[in-house]
C-alpha positions, 0 to 999 in steps of 0.5 A, a space after each residue: 450772481 454777486 457771490 461770483 457765479 458765472 453766467 452760463 445760460 443757454 437760449 434767449 430767456 433773461 438771467 433772471 428766468 434761467 435762475 429762477 427755473 434752474 432753482 425750482 428744477 433743483 427743489 423739485 429733484 430734492 423733493 423727489 429724492 427726499 433730500 434737502 438742498 444745500 442753500 449756501 452760495 459762498 462761504 468766506 469768499 469762496 465760490 460754492 461747489 458747481 453741483 446741486 445735489 449728492 446722489 449716492 455720494 456723487 456730485 449732481 448738476 441739475 438742469 432745467 428746461 421749459 420745453 416738454 421734449 427739451 434736451 439736457 444742455 450743458 455749456 461747452 466750456 464744461 470740463 471733466 471734473 467734480 460733477 459725476 451726473 447731470 440730471 434734467 427737470 422739465 417744467 416751469 412756475 413751480 411745476 417740474 417732472 424729472 426727465 432722466 440723468 446722464 453721466 458726466 462721462 457720456 455727456 461731455 464728449 465731442 460727439 455730444 456737442 450741438 448747436 441750438 442756435 445759441 452757440 455750441 453746447 454739450 446736449 443730450 436728448 431725452 432718449 439718452 437720459 436714464 434713472 438716476 440710480 443707473 446714472 450713478 451705477 455707471 460712474 461707480 468705477 469712476 474717479 468723481 
């Protein structure tokens, strides 16, 4: 956070828990895909990119929740941009499973706005999520 990362947590948990579980989910997806995480937070005072992973050349933002039936939540302030795919990891304390992914253009939509008692947010229930390769395939002709 000292490097300029903003607080965009959704829910009653502490920022520390959000950061810890988010990082755990990111590392778990990297392990699942056999990739190595980019551990750079900032370079020469510039904030790092807003994505966590590159899948098939597409920027992917990894979200985590401890709730087994949890939804993939993205802050309402999110604008269409460089992130092409959002992925959801479920678990806590270092044990996570991949719940699915969704292309940004199918998530950042007015009909995906929901409220989980913490204000409006973009949300995708697990039934809307798909495998990473399928989400990336649906982005193939988009300009990300």
